[in-house]
N, C-alpha and C positions, 0 to 999 in steps of 0.2 A: 440485519444479517450480521453474522460474526465470521470474519475471515481470520485464518491463521497464515501468516507470511513466514516462511521458513528459509533460513540462510544456511546452506551447507558448505559455504565457501570460506576461504581464508581471508576474505575482505569484508568489511562492513559495507552495507548498501543502504542508501537513503531511498526508501520506497515511497513513490508518489502516485496519487490517484487523481485523475482529472475529473472535474465536474462535481465531485461530492466530497464531503468531509467525513472524518471518522474520529472516534475516541479510542485511545489505546487502553485496553483493559488491563487491570492489575497495577495501575499507577494511582498515586494519591491525588493527582490533580486532573479532574475530568475536563480537559479542554478539547475543542474541536481543532483538527489538523487536516492537512492534505498531504503531508510528508512526515515520515518517521524513520529514524535510523534503525536498521536491523543489524545488530552486532554479529560478529564472527560466530559461526556454528551455534546459532540460537534462533529463536522465533519470537514474533509479537502477535498478539491477538487484537483484532480491530473490530469495533462495533461500527458498522456502516449503515447510515439511514438513507436508503434510496427513496426518492420522491417521485413525483409525476413528470419526470423529464426523460422520456424514453430515448433510446438510441444506444450506440456503441460508445463506450467511454474507455479511454486508454489508462493503463497503469504501467509503471516502469521504474527501473532504477534511475535515480536522478544524476548518476555519473554518466555523462554522454557516451563515453566509450563502451560502457557496460550495456546501455540501452541499445546502441548500434550493434552490439555483439549478440543481441537476442533477449536481453532481460527486459522484455515488455510483452504486453498482451492487451486484450480488451475484455470488458464485461458488457453483456447485452442487458439493458434495462428495458423491461416491457411494461 
């Protein structure tokens, strides 16, 4: 799956995905990550390889105050 994470705010946000890794598309180094910085007023495209581990997996901003303010969600893997 390819996700586009969009940041429309005046702060950079370290986007974190629980349980799975992703590759940031459009970069020269194809490395697996679970956290990537999303700069101010920009977006990143992520290639996520979901496997056979079903359930709800959390994603959120890794700045605790931002996550507590609502910058979090879940993805259902079936």
